[in-house]
C-alpha positions in Angstrom: -5.9 -2.5 13.4 -4.4 -5.6 11.9 -7.2 -5.7 9.4 -6.4 -2.2 8.2 -2.8 -3.2 7.7 -3.8 -6.4 5.8 -6.2 -4.5 3.5 -3.5 -1.9 2.7 -1.0 -4.6 1.9 -3.5 -6.4 -0.3 -4.3 -3.2 -2.2 -0.6 -2.6 -2.8 -0.1 -6.1 -4.0 -3.1 -6.0 -6.3 -1.9 -2.8 -8.0 1.6 -4.3 -8.5 0.1 -7.4 -10.1 -2.1 -5.2 -12.4 0.9 -3.3 -13.6 2.9 -6.5 -14.4 0.0 -8.6 -15.7 -1.0 -6.0 -18.2 2.6 -5.0 -19.0 1.6 -1.4 -18.4 5.1 0.0 -18.2 5.4 -0.6 -22.0 1.8 -0.4 -23.2 0.3 2.5 -21.2 2.8 4.6 -19.3 0.2 7.1 -18.1 -1.9 4.5 -16.5 1.2 2.8 -15.0 2.4 6.1 -13.6 -1.0 6.6 -11.9 -0.9 3.2 -10.4 2.6 3.7 -9.1 1.4 7.0 -7.5 -1.5 5.1 -5.9 1.0 2.4 -4.6 3.2 5.1 -3.1 0.2 6.7 -1.3 -0.9 3.3 -0.1 2.6 2.5 1.2 2.6 5.8 3.0 -0.8 5.1 4.6 0.5 1.6 5.6 3.5 3.1 7.3 1.3 5.6 9.2 -1.1 2.8 10.3 1.8 0.6 11.4 3.5 3.4 13.3 0.2 4.3 15.1 -0.4 0.6 15.9 3.1 0.3 17.4 2.7 3.4 19.5 -0.7 2.3 20.7 0.8 -1.1 21.7 3.6 0.6 23.6 1.0 2.7 25.6 -1.2 -0.3 26.3 1.7 -2.0 28.1 2.0 0.7 30.7 
């Protein structure tokens, strides 16, 4: 589970770097918007995975 969390965090970071490195907010708004949508989806997936991991950990203690 920790691996999935790390992979999602890395993907989010990679897309943020891509936007800033290529200065996409000024050069290519359409591509930047697509990347921001991807980041949003990845953040949502990360939240779901973390929530699931926390719940699973709570049940494992019982």
